[in-house]
GUTOR-583109 format. One record per residue: residue in three letters; x negated, z, y of N, C-alpha, C in turn. Coordinates in steps of 0.2 Angstrom, whole numbers, plus 5000, padded with zeros to 4 digits. Each point is the difference from the previous one (the first is absolute). Layout:
AlaXZYXZYXZY
...
This chain:
Met499650004994500450005006499650005006
Ala500049955004499649995006500250055006
Ser499650035004500150045005500349975006
Gly500450035004500249975006499549995005
Tyr499650065001499449995004499550054998
Gln499449995003499450044998499750045006
Val499850064999499750045006499650054997
Asn499450015003499650064998500150065004
Ile500050064997500150065003499450054999
Val499950055004499550054999500450075000
Ile499850044995500250064999499450055000
Asn500150055004499550055001500250064995
Ala499650014994500150044995500050075003
Gly500650044999500050075003500550005006
Ser500149945003500550005005500649964999
Ser500650025003500649974999500049925001
Phe500349964997500049935001500849985001
Tyr500149965006500649975001499949945004
Gln500449944997499949945004500749964999
Glu500249975005500649965000499949934999
Phe500449964997500049934999500649975001
Tyr500049935002500649965002500149944996
Leu500650004997500149944996500449955004
Thr499949944999500349945004500349954995
Glu500549965002500249944997499649955001
Pro500049944997499649945001500049985007
Asp500650015004500049985007499850055004
Leu499750054998499750065003500550055003
Ser500649994999500550055002499950064995
Pro500250065002499950064996500450004993
Lys499750024995500450004993500450065000
Gln500649994998500550064999499850034994
Ile499850075000499850044994500450064999
Thr500550015004500450064999500350004993
Gly499950064997500250014993499549984995
Ser499449975002499549984996499550064998
Lys499750004995499550054998499449974999
Phe499450045001499449985000499650044995
Phe499549974996499650034996499349985001
Ala499550045001499349985001499550054997
Ser499549974998499450044997499449975002
Ile499550044998499349995002499650014993
Ser499549964999499650014994499349965001
Lys499550024996499449965000500049934999
His500549984995500249934999500650004997
Pro500449944999500750004998500250034994
Arg499550004995500150034993499650064999
Ser499850045005499650064998500350044995
Ile499650024995500250054995499650065001
Asp500450064999499750065000499750014992
Val499449995000499750014993500050074997
Glu500050055004500050074997500750014996
Val500549975002500750024997500349944996
Ser499749945001500349944997499849994993
Thr500549974996499849984993500149934999
Ser499849974995500149934999500749985000
Asp500550044997500749985000500450035006
Lys499750045004500350035006499650015005
Pro499949945004499550005006500450045006
Lys499650045003500250045006499649975006
Tyr500449975004499749965006499850055005
Asn499549995004499750045005500149985007
Tyr500550025003500249985007500350065003
His500049995007500350055004500649975004
Lys500650035000500649975003500050025008
Phe500249955004500150015007500750035000
Gln500250045005500750015002500249955004
Thr500649975000500349955003500650025004
Ser500249965005500650015004500249945004
Val500649995001500349955004500150035007
Val499649985005500050035007500549975004
Asn500149934999500649975004500249944996
Gly500550014996500249944996500249945003
Gln500350005006500249945004499449965003
Ser499550045001499449975003499549984994
Gly500150024994499549984995499450055000
Val500150065002499450045000500050064995
Phe499550004996499950054995499350035001
Ala499950064997499450045000499750024994
Leu499450004999499650034995499750075002
Ser500050054996499750065002499750044994
Met499550045002499750044994499850065004
Pro500250064997499850075003499250014999
Ala499850045004499350025000499850034993
His500450044997499850034993499949954995
Gln500449945001499949944995499449965002
Thr499949985006499449965002499450044999
Lys500050064999499450044999499749994993
Lys500549974995499849994993499749935000
Leu500049965005499749935000499250015001
Lys499749964996499350005001499849945005
Glu499550015003499849955005499949934996
Gly500249945003499949944997500549955002
Lys500049944996500549955001500550004995
Tyr500749995002500550004995500549945002
Val500549994995500549955002500750045000
Phe500449975004500750035000500549945000
Asn500650024998500649954999500650045002
Val500549965004500650035001500649954998
Val500450034996500649964997500650035003
Met500449955003500750025003500549984995
Arg500550054999500649994996500649995004
Glu500349945001500550005005500750034997
Lys500550005004500650034997500349974994
Asn499949935000500349964994499550014994
Gly499550045000499650014994499449955000
Tyr500049955004499449955000499450045003
Arg499449994996499450035001499549955003
Ser499650015005499549965002499450035003
Ser499449984998499450035003500049975007
Val500050055005500049985007499350015004
Leu499650044997499450025003499450024995
Asp499449985001499550024997499349995004
Gly499550034997499450005003499450054998
Leu499550015004499550044998500150075004
Val499850054997500050075003499250025000
Phe499850025006499350025001500150085001
Val499850044995500050075001499350035003
Asp500150035005499450045003500150075000
Ile499550045000500150075000500150035007
Ala500550045001500150025007499650075001
Phe499449995001499550055001500150055006
Gly500449975005500250055005500550044999
Asp500350004994500650054998499750064996
Asp500550044999499850064996500049994992
Ile499949944998500049994993499350014997
Ile499550015004499450014998499950084999
Glu499950024994500050074998499450035004
Glu500150065002499550045004499350004997
Ser500050014993499450004996499649935000
Asp500449955001499749935000499749985007
Gln500250045005499849985007499250025001
Asn499749965003499350015002499949995008
His500250065003499949995007499950075003
Asn499850015006499850065003500350015007
Asp500649965001500450015006499649985007
Gly499549955000499749985006499350025000
Gly499850054997499350025000499649954995
Ser499350015000499649964996499750034994
Ala500050064999499650034995500550064996
Tyr500649984999500450044996500050075003
Gly500150015007500150065003499450035003
Gln499449974998499450025003499949985007
Pro499750055004499949985007499549955001
Thr500149955004499649945002499949995007
Asn499649965002499949975007500449945001
Leu500449974995500349945001500750015003
Leu500149955004500750005004500549994995
Asp500550054999500549994995500749995003
Gly500150005007500649995003500350065001
Gly499750064999500350075001500050025007
Gly500250065002500050025006499350025003
Ala500050045006499450025003499650044996
């Protein structure tokens, strides 16, 4: 099933993700999506298998689901989101994603796909205190120095 369009997105692991998308008809007017449902997931590749729990007769696919919502059905706007506690589970790297729309009549179509680039949100509190290697502006782990460290007088 061919996708409606492709776009690449960036997710900062450990931070909440939210992005809106607009669907249009071939004449570029907004597509009516009221009552439609969207399903979306991210994985390393389309048929990623979790080797730790899969068996040859029962494969377990390794993917993470996006939360989806119709933001404005008349204007063809839907959103993908993922809370911080879920993005925190993603490892840095390149992934693929796909969005399938199920219309009110049951017809399903792939409306969006692309690449996901996951970066670590190192400015967030996801780094455990024991993993941090900093000294709050000083240069010798709290030892007095003659270096200018941006502190007061």
